[in-house]
Backbone as a ProteinNet text record, in pm:
[ID]
protein_1_A
[PRIMARY]
XXXXXXXXXXXXXXXXXXXXXXXXXXXXXXXXXXXXXXXXXXXXXXXXXXXXXXXXXXXXXXXXXXXXXXXXXXXXXXXXXXXXXXXXXXXXXXXXXXXXXXXXXXXXXXXXXXXXXXXXXXXXXXXXXXXXXXXXXXXXXXXXXXXXXXXXXXXXXXXXXXXXXXXXXXXXXXXXXXXXXXXXXXXXXXXXXXXXXXXXXXXXXXXXXXXXXXXXXXXXXXXXXXXXXXXXXXXXXXXXXXXXXXXXXXXXX
[TERTIARY]
9561	9415.7	9370.8	9278.2	9214.2	9115.4	9130.2	9047	8905.1	8891.3	8759.9	8663.7	8545.7	8442.6	8445.7	8548.5	8557.5	8482.9	8446.2	8387.4	8498	8507.3	8610.3	8547.1	8598.6	8561.9	8676.5	8644.8	8745.1	8697.1	8774.7	8738.8	8806.3	8743.2	8796.6	8781.3	8682.8	8668.1	8599.1	8566.7	8500.1	8597.6	8726.3	8823.5	8963.1	9058.9	9199.4	9238.2	9323.4	9374.5	9261.5	9163.5	9052.3	8967.4	8937.1	8856.3	8929.5	9059.5	9137.9	9139.2	9149.1	9150	9015.8	8908.2	8774.5	8753.7	8794.9	8778	8861.7	8984.2	9071.3	9018.6	8976.2	8923.9	8798.4	8711.9	8592.3	8630.3	8731.1	8775.7	8831.7	8884.9	8938.6	8829.2	8705.8	8593.5	8544.5	8592.9	8547	8416.6	8339.3	8222	8267.6	8253.7	8320.3	8220.1	8242.5	8168.5	8254.8	8201.8	8277.1	8225.6	8315.8	8283.6	8352.4	8276.2	8336.5	8247.6	8310.2	8234.5	8155.9	8212.2	8145.2	8050.4	7929.6	7834.7	7800	7784.1	7748.9	7862.3	7985.4	8100	8115.3	8093.5	8101.2	7994.7	7873.3	7764.2	7794.1	7858.9	7893.6	7991.8	8097.1	8194.9	8129.8	8047.7	7980.9	7891.6	7824.2	7736.5	7817.7	7939.4	8025.9	8073.7	8093.7	8157.6	8062.1	7935.7	7841	7862	7911.2	7935.1	7824.7	7856.7	7758.5	7828.5	7769	7828.4	7754.2	7831	7773	7840.9	7763.5	7819.6	7865.1	7992.9	8052.7	8151.4	8146.8	8249.9	8341	8457.3	8543.6	8595.6	8594.7	8639.6	8536.1	8419.4	8310.3	8286.4	8317.5	8309.7	8169.2	8067.5	7930.5	7898.1	7945.9	7925	7995.2	8117.2	8191.6	8121	8077.4	8011.1	7886	7807	7685.3	7717.9	7822.6	7859.7	7909.6	7994.2	8045.3	7931	7838	7721.3	7637.9	7621	7543.4	7612	7742.5	7814.7	7799.6	7813.3	7798.2	7658.6	7557	7420.1	7384.7	7453.5	7423.5	7507.8	7639.1	7730.7	7784.3	7785.4	7844.9	7958.9	8005.3	8114.3	8242.9	8316.9	8438.3	8556.1	8633.6	8764	8877.3	8842.4	8941.7	8893.9	8985.4	8956.5	9077.8	9053.3	9160.1	9124.6	9207.5	9183.3	9257.7	9183.5	9241.5	9188.5	9085.4	9028.2	9129.8	9136.1	9228.4	9223	9283	9295.5	9442.6	9481.4	9621.9	9635.1	9585.5	9598.9	9742	9780.1	9913.1	9899.8	9973.1	9971.7	10095.2	10159.9	10273.1	10221.9	10306.9	10269.4	10233.5	10315.8	10283.7	10296.6	10185	10184.2	10194.7	10148.7	10156.2	10075.4	10129.9	10064.8	10039.3	10121.6	10111.2	9996.2	9931.6	9817.3	9865	9801.2	9840.2	9770.5	9836.3	9780.2	9708.4	9662.4	9603.4	9474.3	9392.9	9266.7	9293.2	9389.4	9426.7	9481.1	9563.8	9623.5	9515.3	9421.7	9316.4	9230.6	9193.1	9111.2	9187.7	9315.5	9395.3	9410.5	9436.5	9448.5	9314.6	9206.9	9074.4	9041.7	9060.8	9024.7	9125.4	9252.9	9353.8	9385	9409.5	9452.1	9334.5	9247.4	9133.3	9042.3	9023.8	8941.6	8995.5	9126.6	9188.5	9168.6	9188.6	9174.9	9031.3	8935	8795.1	8757.3	8791.9	8755.8	8829.4	8957.3	9033.8	8970	8931.9	8876.3	8743.4	8652.1	8519.7	8526.4	8612.8	8628.1	8692.2	8793.1	8861.3	8766.2	8677.1	8580.8	8493.3	8454.4	8376.6	8460.2	8585.4	8673.3	8695.2	8713	8743.2	8626.7	8506.1	8389.2	8373.5	8456.1	8448.1	8529.8	8495.2	8578.8	8707.3	8819.6	8944.1	8941.2	9015.2	9033.4	9133.6	9157	9250.9	9390.1	9425.1	9555.5	9562.8	9449.2	9442.2	9403.3	9397.8	9361.6	9212.1	9180.5	9041.3	9021.5	9128.4	9114.5	9246.9	9243.9	9362.3	9319.3	9395.2	9371.5	9492.2	9466.8	9573.4	9544	9632.7	9617.7	9711	9675.2	9755.1	9830.3	9962.8	10049	10086.5	10209.9	10258.5	10408.5	10477.9	10621.4	10646.4	10543.5	10556.8	10582.5	10552.9	10585.4	10734.2	10818.6	10963.2	11019.7	10949.1	11002	10912.5	10851.2	10757.5	10820.3	10746.7	10796.8	10743.1	10791.5	10741.7	10590.1	10519.6	10374.2	10303.2	10379.9	10319	10326.3	10342.5	10354.4	10231.8	10113.3	9990.5	9978.1	9998	9985.3	10089.9	10215.5	10321.7	10296.5	10246.4	10216.3	10108.7	10004.1	9895.1	9941.6	10022.6	10068.8	10180.3	10260.6	10362.9	10301	10190.2	10121.4	10063.1	10011.5	9958.9	10070.3	10187.6	10301.2	10345.1	10348.1	10395	10303.6	10172	10081.2	10066.7	10131.8	10116.1	10163.6	10284.3	10338.6	10260.7	10237.9	10161.2	10020.2	9957.4	9824.1	9830.9	9932.4	9949.1	9972.2	10049.9	10074.3	9948.2	9869.8	9742.8	9650.7	9648.9	9548.9	9603.5	9729.6	9792	9720.1	9683.6	9618.9	9486.7	9419.3	9291.1	9307	9430.2	9452.5	9418.5	9434.2	9411.2	9546.3	9583	9707	9682.1	9783.6	9775.7	9901.2	9880.3	9990.9	9962.1	10065.8	10048.8	10130	10077.1	10146.4	10172.2	10295.8	10331	10352.7	10246.9	10260.8	10346.5	10412.2	10482.6	10389.1	10430.3	10356.6	10273.8	10142.9	10052.6	9959	9906.3	9809.8	9671.8	9653.9	9525.6	9461.6	9332	9267.8	9339.1	9392.8	9463.9	9587.4	9662.8	9783.2	9748.2	9643.8	9606.1	9550	9514	9463.3	9572.8	9699.1	9810.2	9841	9900.3	9943.2	10043.8	10044.1	10129.8	10276.7	10321.1	10462.2	10498.2	10402.3	10425.4	10439.1	10349.8	10356.7	10487.8	10532.2	10658	10774.6	10772.5	10878	10877.8	10759.8	10748.5	10803.2	10764.1	10808.3	10960	11019.5	11164.9	11242.6	11181.7	11250	11235.4	11156.4	11128.4	11231.5	11314.2	11420.9	11372.1	11303.2	11256.9	11151.7	11041.2	11004.2	10987.5	11031.8	11035.3	10898.6	10803.5	10664.9	10590.5	10469	10381.1	10332.7	10300.1	10246.5	10104	10069.6	9933.5	9856.5	9738.3	9661.4	9641.3	9639.8	9628.1	9746.6	9862.6	9980.2	9966	9900.6	9867.2	9771.5	9668.9	9571.2	9638.2	9735.3	9809.9	9884.6	9944.8	10015.4	9919.9	9800.4	9701	9674.5	9654.1	9625.1	9744.1	9864.9	9983.3	9995.3	9958.9	9957.5	9854.1	9736.4	9631.2	9673.6	9740.7	9773	9896.7	9979.4	10102.2	10083.1	10062.3	10026.2	10139	10261.7	10372.2	10400.5	10324.4	10337.2	10250	10313.3	10238.8	10321.5	10255.9	10319.7	10423.8	10417	10521	10459.7	10531	10493.3	10582.1	10520.8	10593.3	10588.9	10706.2	10711.5	10689.8	10596.9	10565.9	10589.4	10715	10752.1	10852.7	10891.5	10987.8	11119.6	11157.6	11284.5	11294.4	11181.3	11184.9	11210	11284.6	11299.7	11273.7	11176.5	11127.2	11221.4	11243.9	11320.1	11234.2	11292.7	11218.6	11101.3	11105.1	10994.6	10945.5
11093.2	11099.5	11239.4	11293.2	11417.8	11386.5	11452.9	11421.5	11473.9	11590.7	11651.9	11563.1	11547	11467.4	11320.6	11272.4	11129.8	11099	10973.4	10925.4	10860.5	10899.3	10845.7	10788.4	10674.3	10615.1	10639.1	10689.1	10708.3	10638	10542	10477.8	10551.9	10545.1	10620.1	10769.5	10809.1	10948.9	11036.1	10981	11061.2	11149.1	11117.4	11193.6	11171.5	11247.5	11225.6	11231.6	11137.7	11134.7	11117.2	11033.8	11009.2	11132	11205.3	11326.3	11430.2	11445.7	11541.6	11502.8	11373.4	11325.8	11347.5	11318.4	11339.7	11486.3	11574.2	11717.8	11764	11715.1	11757.3	11706.9	11581.8	11527.5	11603.5	11636.1	11712.9	11852	11913.3	12045.1	12040.1	11923.9	11905.6	11869.6	11855.9	11831.2	11688.5	11602.2	11463.1	11452	11349.8	11312.9	11203.3	11228.7	11144.5	11064.9	10934.3	10845.8	10811.9	10830.9	10808.5	10682.7	10589.5	10467.4	10474	10462.5	10469.6	10397.4	10335.9	10272.1	10375.8	10497.1	10611	10674.3	10622.4	10670.8	10816.7	10864.6	11004.9	11097.1	11059.9	11140.3	11143.6	11028.6	11022.2	11110.1	11107.1	11188.4	11337.1	11375.9	11516.1	11564.5	11485.7	11524.4	11524.2	11424.3	11416.9	11538.8	11584.9	11701.7	11827.1	11833.8	11949.5	11956	11840.1	11836.6	11795	11774.7	11731.2	11587.7	11503.9	11363.7	11274.9	11146.6	11049.6	10957.5	10937.9	10856.3	10725.2	10619.8	10489	10434.6	10403.5	10340.8	10200.1	10172	10048.5	9989.2	9860.6	9786.3	9725.9	9788.1	9742.2	9601	9554	9418.5	9311.8	9353.2	9261.8	9275.2	9170.4	9181.9	9214.3	9159	9186.9	9335.2	9393.8	9536.7	9619.9	9580.9	9652.1	9640	9519.6	9498.1	9584.5	9589.3	9670.3	9818.3	9862.5	10003.8	10046.6	9964.9	9999.3	10003.1	9909.7	9910.1	10035.9	10078.1	10199.2	10323	10330.9	10444.4	10443.5	10327.6	10317.1	10361	10315.9	10348.4	10494	10555.5	10693.3	10794.6	10769.9	10866.4	10822.7	10691.4	10637.2	10543.6	10468.6	10373.2	10448.1	10403	10474.7	10449.7	10553.8	10538.6	10554.8	10596	10618.9	10550.9	10482.9	10428.7	10455.5	10518.3	10548.6	10484.7	10393.5	10321.3	10387	10455.1	10517.4	10457.1	10374.4	10316.4	10225.3	10234.9	10147.9	10169.4	10076.4	10085.6	10068.2	10122.2	10114.6	10081.4	9965.3	9927.6	9887	9904.4	9863.3	9748.6	9643.3	9528.6	9442.7	9403.2	9310.9	9171.3	9094.4	8958.5	8875.5	8886.4	8828.6	8940.6	8979.5	9092.3	9050.8	9139.6	9114.3	8990.5	8917.4	8796.5	8693.9	8697.7	8599.6	8619.2	8736.8	8760.1	8771.9	8698	8698.4	8810.6	8854.2	8961.5	8910.5	8786.5	8727.6	8797.4	8837.9	8904.1	9038.1	9113.3	9240.7	9216.5	9113.6	9083.5	9052.1	8966.4	8927.2	9046.4	9132.6	9249.3	9345.1	9366.7	9459.5	9410.2	9282.5	9225.2	9233	9206.7	9209.7	9349	9450.9	9586.4	9642.9	9639.1	9706.9	9633.9	9505.2	9430.5	9375.7	9297.7	9243.8	9356.1	9459.5	9571.9	9638.6	9660.8	9719.4	9629.2	9499.4	9405.6	9399.7	9397.7	9391.8	9514.6	9632	9754.9	9760.7	9728	9727.9	9633.5	9515.4	9415.8	9460.5	9506.4	9545.3	9672.8	9766.6	9888.3	9856.1	9768.9	9734.5	9668.5	9584.5	9520.4	9625.1	9727.9	9835.8	9911.5	9938.6	10011.2	9934.6	9804.8	9723.7	9717.9	9748.7	9748.5	9879.9	9980.5	10111.2	10113.8	10203.8	10226.9	10295.9	10266.5	10333.6	10481.5	10560.6	10701	10712.4	10834.6	10855.9	10802.5	10803.6	10754	10601.6	10536.7	10391.3	10344.5	10437.6	10401.6	10377.4	10283.4	10265.7	10308.7	10308.6	10348.9	10348	10406.9	10412.6	10380.3	10293	10256.2	10299.3	10370.9	10412.8	10353.6	10268.4	10206.3	10273.7	10265.9	10330.5	10226.3	10230	10148.3	10235.1	10227.9	10308.8	10290.3	10389.1	10367.5	10254.1	10215.1	10097.5	9971.3	9976.5	9866.6	9832.4	9934.7	9913.1	9947.1	10033.4	10084.1	10047.6	9932	9895.5	9900.3	9960.1	9976.4	9866.6	9867.4	9774.6	9789.9	9678.7	9681.3	9696.8	9706.3	9728.9	9607.7	9489.8	9371.7	9356.2	9371.8	9357.1	9467	9591.2	9705.6	9696.8	9668.6	9659.7	9546.4	9434.2	9322	9359.3	9427	9464.9	9564	9662.2	9764.5	9712.1	9620.7	9558.3	9476.1	9410	9331.9	9422.1	9538.3	9633.1	9678.4	9708.8	9747.2	9631.9	9511.3	9395.7	9359.7	9382.3	9343.6	9451.4	9567	9676.6	9637	9585	9548.7	9433.7	9322	9216.3	9259.7	9345.9	9395.6	9479	9563.2	9645	9556.4	9451	9359.4	9283.1	9245.2	9175.8	9258.9	9389.2	9476	9556.4	9534.7	9614.6	9599.2	9477	9454.2	9528.2	9547.6	9618.8	9769.5	9818.1	9961.8	10020.9	9941.4	9991.3	9997.6	10117.4	10135.1	10115.1	10064.4	10045.1	10103.4	10193.9	10254.2	10245.6	10266.6	10273.2	10390	10452.1	10557.9	10507.5	10527.2	10490.4	10619	10669.6	10795.5	10779.4	10889.2	10894.9	10941.9	11042.8	11091	11213	11195.6	11299.5	11346.4	11466.9	11525.4	11464.5	11345.7	11276.7	11273.6	11242.7	11236.2	11142.6	11031.5	10938.6	11004.7	11078	11144.8	11260.7	11333.9	11449.9	11411.4	11285.5	11239.8	11208.8	11214.5	11184.6	11304.3	11280.5	11392.1	11481	11609.2	11705.8	11667.9	11617.6	11581.8	11461.4	11370.6	11255.6	11301	11389.9	11442.5	11516.5	11594	11667.4	11571.5	11460.9	11361.6	11297.6	11276.1	11218.4	11314.4	11441.4	11542.7	11559.1	11539.1	11556	11463.4	11351.7	11256.1	11288.7	11390.9	11419.6	11519.1	11480.5	11568.6	11699.3	11690.5	11811.8	11776.6	11850.9	11957.8	11904.9	11983.5	11941.5	11962.4	11878.5	11889.2	11764.4	11750.2	11644.5	11677.8	11575.5	11598	11650.5	11729.5	11780.3	11680.8	11635.3	11544.1	11596	11728.1	11785.1	11745.5	11719.4	11677.4	11533.1	11451.4	11316.2	11326.4	11408.4	11425.3	11477.8	11566.2	11618.1	11505.2	11415.9	11302.4	11212.7	11190.3	11111.2	11173.7	11304.7	11371.9	11363.4	11374.3	11363.2	11224.1	11122.3	10986.3	10973.5	11027.3	11018	11086.9	11198.7	11280.8	11234.2	11151.1	11104.7	10960.5	10937.5	10804.5	10701.1	10746.3	10650.9	10598.3	10643.6	10589.9	10466.1	10353.2	10227.4	10124.7	10050.1	9937.2	9972.4	10094.6	10141.5	10192.1	10172	10229.6	10349.8	10465.4	10589.7	10624.3	10641.5	10691.5	10842.6	10888.5	11030.7	11065.5	11101	11092.7	11195.3	11294.9	11397.8	11336.1	11222.9	11154.5	11093.7	11073.9	11014.8	10864.6	10812.2	10668.9	10643.7	10557.3	10542.4	10456.7	10498.2	10413.6	10295.5	10207	10086.8	10115.8	10228	10264.6	10404.5
9438.6	9438	9478	9403.5	9443.1	9554.7	9667.4	9784.1	9767.5	9709.2	9694.1	9617.1	9671.9	9605.8	9637.1	9708.1	9739.5	9869.5	9884.6	10009.5	10091.8	10218.2	10306.4	10431.7	10475.3	10603.9	10700.5	10819.8	10924.4	11050	11098.6	11224.8	11340	11456.9	11570.1	11551.4	11470.7	11434.8	11536.9	11653.4	11756.5	11833.5	11826.3	11904	11847.9	11900.3	11872.6	11725.7	11685.4	11548.5	11447.4	11481.1	11389.8	11367.2	11475	11460.8	11377.1	11401.9	11323.4	11175.8	11149.9	11011.7	10944.5	11015.4	10959.8	10924.8	11015.2	10989.7	10871.1	10861.7	10751.6	10617	10612.7	10487.6	10443.5	10540.1	10506.8	10455.6	10516.6	10472.1	10330.3	10293.1	10157.6	10057.3	10105	10014.3	10008.9	10098.4	10101.2	10179.6	10147.8	10227.2	10322.8	10452.3	10552	10634.4	10639.8	10728.4	10848.5	10968.1	11091.2	11160.7	11186.6	11260.2	11394.7	11502.1	11635.2	11734.6	11835.6	11942.3	12021.2	12029.6	12092.9	11990.8	11985.3	11885.8	11901.2	12025.9	12048.4	12004.8	12037.9	11996.7	11845.6	11781.7	11635.8	11572	11628.4	11574.8	11587.9	11698.9	11719.6	11612.8	11588	11485.7	11347.6	11321	11190.8	11167.5	11272.7	11257.6	11227.7	11279.8	11255.6	11111.4	11049.2	10917.6	10805.7	10839.2	10737.5	10693.6	10785.6	10754.5	10806.4	10817.5	10865.8	10964.5	11082	11187.4	11204	11234.5	11264.1	11388.5	11490.8	11609.9	11571.2	11594.2	11542.3	11641.6	11658.3	11730.4	11624.6	11603.6	11493.8	11516.3	11641.5	11669.1	11640.2	11590.8	11555.2	11404.9	11329.5	11183.7	11134.7	11198.1	11156.6	11174.2	11282.6	11306.9	11200.1	11164.9	11060.3	10925.3	10891.6	10762.5	10751.2	10858.2	10856	10845.7	10913.8	10911.8	10774	10712.6	10579.1	10478.1	10490.1	10401.3	10421.6	10546.1	10573.5	10514.2	10527.5	10467.9	10317	10256.4	10110.4	10067.6	10138.5	10099.6	10127.9	10222.5	10261	10184.1	10176.7	10115.5	9979.8	9956.6	9835.3	9871.2	9772.8	9796.8	9829.3	9930.1	9970.2	9876.8	9854.9	9790.4	9891	10011.9	10117.1	10244.6	10313.4	10446.3	10534.5	10649.7	10744.1	10877.9	10922.8	11048.2	11162.9	11249.8	11368.9	11499.1	11490.8	11612.8	11680.5	11812.6	11883.7	12033.4	12105.3	12250	12285.4	12402.6	12442.5	12590.3	12631.3	12772.6	12804.3	12928.5	12973.2	13072	13047.8	13139.4	13114.8	13221.9	13207.7	13171.1	13108.7	13068.9	13191.6	13295.3	13425	13527	13585.5	13677.6	13822.7	13908.8	14051.5	14090	14184.7	14236	14126.3	14020.8	13914.1	13818.8	13823.3	13734.6	13590.4	13501.2	13360.2	13283.3	13176.7	13093.3	12970.2	12972.1	12851.8	12809.6	12906.7	12872	12802.9	12855.7	12793	12653.1	12640.2	12509.6	12406.6	12443.2	12349.5	12306.8	12402.4	12368.6	12277.2	12307.8	12228	12085.3	12069.3	11935	11861.7	11933.3	11869.1	11816.4	11899	11857.8	11757.9	11792.4	11710.4	11580.4	11590.3	11470.8	11391.2	11457.6	11384.2	11336	11418.9	11377.6	11252.8	11248.5	11129.4	11008.8	11028.2	10916.3	10865.4	10956.4	10914.3	10831.4	10881	10808.7	10675	10676	10551.7	10449.7	10492.9	10401.5	10341.7	10427.7	10378.1	10294.7	10333.6	10253.4	10119.1	10119.7	9994.6	9895.9	9944.4	9853.8	9785.3	9859.4	9798	9695.7	9727	9635.7	9505.4	9518.1	9400.6	9301.7	9348.2	9260.4	9184.2	9219.6	9154.8	9026.6	8937.1	8819.6	8863	8796.9	8834.8	8797.6	8874.5	8841.6	8726.7	8683.3	8572.3	8606.2	8735.7	8780.5	8782.7	8763.7	8775.3	8914	9009	9146.2	9159.9	9245.7	9288.2	9433.5	9510	9648.7	9722.4	9843.2	9929.2	10072.1	10137	10276.4	10358.4	10468	10558.4	10695.8	10742.9	10874.2	10974.8	11101.8	11206.6	11287.2	11275.2	11360.3	11481	11525.5	11636.8	11644.9	11702.9	11723.6	11822.5	11898	11985.4	11904.1	11776.4	11684.6	11694.6	11709.2	11719.1	11856.1	11932.4	12059.1	12176.7	12174.9	12280.1	12418.2	12511.9	12648.1	12740.3	12863	12964.8	12975.1	12972.9	12982.4	12849.7	12740.4	12609.6	12517	12571.2	12484.8	12395.9	12452	12373.5	12269	12311.7	12220.6	12108.9	12145.9	12046.5	11947.4	11997.6	11909	11808.2	11855.2	11764.2	11659.9	11701.8	11608.3	11517.9	11570	11486.5	11375.5	11405.1	11303.4	11194.4	11235	11135.8	11042.5	11099.3	11015.6	10925.9	10980.3	10904.4	10789	10804.8	10697.3	10590.8	10610.4	10515	10374.6	10364.4	10232.4	10168.2	10236.9	10170.6	10134.2	10215.5	10179.7	10052.8	10042.6	9921.9	9799.5	9815.8	9704.3	9667	9768	9743.3	9653.8	9678.3	9615.5	9498.5	9463.4	9358.2	9224.4	9190.7	9060.8	9049.2	9162.2	9161	9179.8	9192.5	9203.3	9339.1	9446.1	9581.7	9653.6	9697.2	9771.8	9921.5	9991.3	10136.3	10200.1	10294.1	10368.5	10517.5	10597.7	10742.8	10797.4	10899.9	10971.8	11112.8	11161.1	11298.4	11377.7	11441.4	11514.4	11639.2	11675.1	11802	11911.2	11983.8	12101	12062.2	12060.6	12012.2	12122.5	12104.7	12198.5	12174.5	12223.8	12214.6	12352.8	12362.5	12494	12591	12540.2	12626.2	12687.4	12605.2	12653.4	12746.7	12712.5	12792.2	12928.9	12945.5	13074.2	13174.4	13132	13221.9	13311.1	13427.1	13512	13439.7	13475.5	13406.2	13413.4	13528.4	13542.1	13455	13436.9	13349.1	13204.6	13162.5	13026.4	13002.7	13102.1	13088.8	13071	13143.5	13129	12991.7	12938.5	12804.2	12700.3	12710.1	12613.1	12617.5	12733.6	12747.7	12654.9	12612.7	12524.6	12376.3	12340.9	12200.2	12147.2	12047.3	11999.8	11935.4	11820.6	11751.9	11648.9	11645.6	11737.9	11880.5	11976.9	12117	12180.9	12139.1	12185.6	12144	12196.3	12148.4	12007.8	11932	11799	11804.9	11705.2	11690.6	11603.5	11645.7	11560.9	11418.9	11401.8	11267.3	11179.7	11242.6	11165.6	11118.1	11197.4	11150.2	11031.9	11044.8	10936.5	10810.2	10826.9	10712.5	10641.6	10720	10659.8	10582.5	10636.6	10564	10427.9	10424.4	10297.5	10201.7	10255	10169.8	10109.5	10186.4	10132.7	10022.1	10044.1	9943.2	9813.9	9826.3	9709.4	9634.3	9696.8	9631.2	9583.9	9454.7	9406	9414	9441.8	9444.4	9585.3	9682.9	9818.3	9829.9	9858.2	9868	9942.7	10032	10098.2	10202.3	10258.2	10349.5	10480.1	10589.8	10718.1	10746.6	10767.5	10791	10939	11001.2	11138.5	11136.5	11218.2	11231.4	11377.9	11412.1	11553.9	11603.6	11521.8	11565.1	11613.4	11555.2	11582.2	11721.5	11788.5	11921.2	11913.7	12008.3	12028.5	12175.8	12203.7	12339.7	12425.4	12551.3	12644.9	12688.7	12768.8	12805.7	12899.7	12970.5	13059.8	13025.7
[MASK]
+++++++++++++++++++++++++++++++++++++++++++++++++++++++++++++++++++++++++++++++++++++++++++++++++++++++++++++++++++++++++++++++++++++++++++++++++++++++++++++++++++++++++++++++++++++++++++++++++++++++++++++++++++++++++++++++++++++++++++++++++++++++++++++

């Protein structure tokens, strides 16, 4: 798919991987709609790139439906949707004093998994109503899993479950939408320089980096955005989850 001239929706575009993706897509000539719970942050990024921001709770289907409709009415029907919105709380299944992690689990699944599914569904419906491009494509959806999908650590049962489900639904989603010419891919990022990571103590970050083989550093969000563009531009990528992780495999803690 030629990125220039297309309408793209990016969730979680107020910061981190989403912001980098929104900026890269805009630099490639796309018109970008940013959906984020942080409405002010989304508006700031949108103002930088000439896009349009909508304050959205991706875990609420009505909020997603209204946001996708607003992007369509403002920028046009999307041919690209990139799901970066998510949360990463840590909690043991049974914690201290017998406290259960059910509330954390439910919230994580709602935001990460249901949020991804809601945006994918509403964006795909818009894509399917478009005429196909010369390649036969009507649209491309890129969802964000995580290496926790395979390497979940202590306290990451909820996060790993949500990201594992995103990876697991990639192939059946691609098969569901193949007849309509909509591709579905997923990226499983490793350890990236996101606000969440940058909020850790320096010694903690150093310990994390010590496990990364090569390049021996945290990932740059621009490298995630680059992968999104490579997926969009390569029409034979479909139904696959790509680890973007510098060969890291996470220990149990």
